[in-house]
C-alpha positions, -999 to +999 in steps of 0.1 A: +037-587-374+071-603-370+080-624-340+103-599-324+076-572-324+051-596-309+075-606-282+081-569-274+043-564-271+039-594-248+068-583-226+055-548-224+020-561-215+035-584-187+054-554-173+023-533-172+003-561-156+029-566-128+033-529-120+001-510-126-034-513-112-061-531-131-075-498-144-044-489-164-040-525-176-076-522-188-067-491-208-038-509-224-061-538-235-088-515-249-066-488-264-066-480-301-077-513-317-066-518-353-090-533-378-103-565-363-085-597-375-098-630-363-075-643-335-058-609-330-056-589-298-057-551-294-023-535-289-008-501-284+014-490-313+049-482-303+057-445-302+021-434-298+011-408-272-008-435-252+023-457-250+043-427-238+017-418-212+015-454-199+053-456-197+054-423-178+027-436-154+046-469-149+078-450-142+061-427-118+045-456-099+078-475-097+098-445-085+072-435-059+061-469-047+083-470-015+076-433-008+038-440-012+040-469+013+058-445+038+031-419+032+003-445+039+019-453+073+021-415+080-014-408+068-002-387+039-009-387+001+019-380-025+021-379-063+026-414-078+004-432-053-023-455-066-059-456-056-053-485-032-026-465-013-047-434-012-077-453+002-055-470+028-041-436+038-072-413+038-101-437+034-130-433+011-132-399-008-162-376-002-167-372-039-155-390-070-157-374-104-141-373-138-123-346-159-112-346-195-076-336-204-064-338-240-091-363-248-083-385-218-107-392-189-090-385-156-105-396-122-108-369-095-112-376-058-121-349-033-115-349+005-119-325+034-087-325+054-078-301+082-100-273+070-089-277+034-106-291+003-080-315-012-085-327-048-065-356-062-063-362-099-055-398-111-040-401-145-035-437-157-041-450-122-016-428-103-020-395-084-007-369-109-017-337-090-028-326-056-047-293-051-054-278-017-080-250-012-085-234+022-121-235+033 
């Protein structure tokens, strides 16, 4: 691997570390590991679906960080929030589960809020969907 590609991987890993929760960073480190070579580290190949998903999650988290903090202060939950923000806003979920989508494990949190069952789906450490069902 040439030096420029290694530098790209290091810079990408540092950006992910500084922006995304430990869960997403863990996915990056343990993602698609090539054949083991002594002294090598696992990387995400450029242009793979996982890299695209991670970049989308990072972008969503960055764009919605300020909105998420406002929502926490107002006791709301919005797409793009991380688990830490959701917990500060709504507290501990009643149920925590998992769901598979396109071979990926998604985390699902459920709350009872104002007579509604609210389900939050986390994809790569950010809320990707919010479903409300009247009780």
